[in-house]
C-alpha positions as CSV (number, residue, x, y, z in Angstrom):
1,M,-25.2,1.3,-34.9
2,E,-25.0,-0.1,-31.4
3,T,-23.9,2.3,-28.7
4,P,-20.7,1.3,-27.0
5,L,-20.5,0.5,-23.3
6,L,-18.5,3.1,-21.5
7,F,-16.7,2.9,-18.1
8,Y,-15.1,5.8,-16.3
9,R,-12.4,6.1,-13.7
10,T,-13.5,6.0,-10.1
11,R,-13.9,9.2,-8.1
12,K,-11.1,8.2,-5.8
13,R,-8.7,7.9,-8.8
14,R,-9.9,11.2,-10.2
15,R,-9.4,13.0,-6.9
16,R,-5.9,11.5,-6.5
17,T,-5.1,12.9,-10.0
18,L,-6.5,16.3,-9.1
19,F,-4.5,16.4,-5.9
20,S,-1.3,15.3,-7.6
21,S,-1.6,17.9,-10.3
22,M,-2.2,20.7,-7.9
23,F,0.7,19.5,-5.7
24,I,3.1,19.4,-8.6
25,I,2.0,22.9,-9.8
26,F,2.3,24.4,-6.3
27,I,5.7,23.0,-5.6
28,S,7.0,24.0,-9.0
29,M,5.7,27.5,-8.6
30,L,7.4,27.8,-5.2
31,A,10.7,26.5,-6.6
32,I,10.5,29.0,-9.5
33,L,9.8,31.9,-7.1
34,F,12.5,31.0,-4.5
35,L,15.2,29.4,-6.6
36,P,15.7,31.9,-9.5
37,S,18.0,30.4,-12.2
38,I,17.5,29.4,-15.8
39,M,17.8,25.7,-15.0
40,T,15.2,26.0,-12.3
41,Y,12.8,27.8,-14.8
42,I,13.3,25.1,-17.4
43,F,13.1,22.1,-15.0
44,F,10.2,23.2,-12.9
45,G,8.5,24.7,-16.0
46,L,8.3,21.2,-17.4
47,F,6.7,20.1,-14.1
48,I,4.1,22.8,-14.4
49,F,3.2,21.6,-17.8
50,M,2.9,18.0,-16.5
51,G,0.7,19.3,-13.6
52,C,-1.5,21.1,-16.1
53,Y,-1.8,18.0,-18.3
54,L,-2.9,15.9,-15.2
55,M,-5.4,18.7,-14.3
56,N,-6.7,18.6,-17.9
57,T,-7.2,14.8,-17.7
58,Y,-9.1,15.3,-14.5
59,L,-11.4,17.9,-16.0
60,K,-12.2,16.0,-19.2
61,N,-13.3,12.7,-17.5
62,E,-13.2,10.7,-20.7
63,P,-14.1,7.0,-20.7
64,S,-11.2,4.8,-19.6
65,V,-12.6,1.6,-21.0
66,I,-14.8,1.4,-24.1
67,V,-16.6,-1.8,-25.0
68,S,-17.8,-1.9,-28.6
69,K,-18.6,-4.2,-31.5
70,S,-14.9,-4.3,-32.4
71,G,-13.8,-5.3,-28.9
72,I,-12.6,-3.7,-25.7
73,R,-10.5,-0.6,-25.8
74,S,-8.4,0.6,-22.9
75,S,-5.6,3.2,-22.7
76,V,-4.0,1.4,-19.7
77,N,-0.6,-0.3,-20.2
78,G,-0.8,0.3,-24.0
79,V,-3.4,-2.4,-24.3
80,G,-5.3,-0.6,-27.1
81,T,-8.2,-2.4,-28.6
82,I,-8.6,-6.1,-27.9
83,S,-10.7,-7.7,-30.6
84,W,-13.4,-10.1,-29.6
85,K,-11.7,-12.9,-31.6
86,F,-8.8,-12.9,-29.1
87,I,-10.9,-12.8,-25.9
88,A,-11.5,-16.2,-24.2
89,G,-12.9,-14.9,-20.9
90,F,-12.4,-12.7,-17.9
91,D,-11.0,-13.1,-14.4
92,I,-10.6,-11.0,-11.3
93,V,-7.2,-11.0,-9.7
94,S,-6.6,-9.5,-6.2
95,G,-3.3,-8.3,-4.9
96,I,-2.3,-6.6,-1.7
97,N,-3.6,-3.1,-2.5
98,F,-5.5,-3.7,-5.8
99,E,-8.0,-5.7,-7.8
100,A,-7.8,-6.0,-11.5
101,L,-9.8,-7.3,-14.4
102,V,-7.7,-9.9,-16.4
103,I,-8.8,-10.4,-20.0
104,L,-7.9,-14.0,-20.9
105,L,-6.7,-14.3,-24.5
106,K,-6.9,-17.2,-26.9
107,D,-3.8,-16.6,-28.9
108,Q,-1.3,-14.3,-27.3
109,E,1.4,-14.6,-30.0
110,T,-1.0,-13.3,-32.7
111,F,-2.2,-10.6,-30.3
112,F,1.4,-9.3,-29.8
113,Q,2.2,-9.1,-33.6
114,D,1.0,-5.5,-34.0
115,K,2.5,-4.2,-30.7
116,N,5.8,-2.3,-30.4
117,S,8.6,-3.7,-28.3
118,I,8.0,-1.4,-25.3
119,V,4.3,-2.5,-25.1
120,K,5.3,-6.1,-25.6
121,N,7.7,-6.1,-22.7
122,L,5.2,-4.4,-20.4
123,M,2.5,-6.8,-21.4
124,K,4.8,-9.8,-21.0
125,S,5.5,-8.8,-17.5
126,N,1.7,-8.8,-17.0
127,T,1.6,-12.3,-18.4
128,R,4.2,-13.5,-15.8
129,R,2.3,-11.9,-12.9
130,F,-1.3,-12.4,-13.9
131,G,-1.4,-15.1,-16.6
132,S,-2.5,-12.7,-19.3
133,P,-1.1,-9.6,-21.0
134,A,-4.3,-7.6,-20.8
135,V,-4.9,-6.4,-17.3
136,I,-7.1,-3.4,-16.4
137,P,-7.0,-2.1,-12.8
138,E,-10.2,-1.7,-10.8
139,T,-9.8,2.1,-10.7
140,E,-10.6,2.3,-14.4
141,F,-14.2,1.2,-13.8
142,H,-16.9,3.2,-12.0
143,V,-18.7,0.0,-11.1
144,S,-17.4,-3.1,-9.2
145,L,-15.5,-5.6,-11.3
146,P,-18.1,-8.4,-11.1
147,E,-20.7,-5.9,-12.3
148,A,-18.4,-4.8,-15.1
149,I,-17.8,-8.4,-16.2
150,E,-21.5,-9.0,-16.2
151,M,-22.2,-5.9,-18.3
152,I,-19.4,-6.8,-20.8
153,E,-20.7,-10.3,-21.2
154,K,-24.2,-9.1,-21.7
155,Y,-23.0,-6.6,-24.3
156,R,-20.9,-9.3,-26.0
157,N,-23.9,-11.7,-26.2
158,L,-26.2,-9.1,-27.7
159,N,-23.8,-8.5,-30.6
């Protein structure tokens, strides 16, 4: 069995997640200490759980993009696994504060068939902005986007 190609989030993104989670936990703890009421406990208790969840994602450092024989899997935007039969190519799109990998699809209607309505609407907004529903931000790759495309194409051609 061929080993999958794994990409991890950038250190900058991971640090931002850690800072956000610590900030949320700190502010929630202060609110619970200085604003004692049952609603404060419930409301800010939920924020503490959210901060702990973010902290957990920071500590796990699981792959954000997995390239395998079945296709490209990403948890961003509800993309899920994109089978190789749908992938026509790749493009890099630059915005004001971001760069993203756009996965160009052959047949978008067939691709949307197994998606729920929330994911469809989110992905259709990507289609209007970027020309394709499958968009993965640069922060999901620990290498540059041109390098990532080269690695993905090489992996695709080997299989």
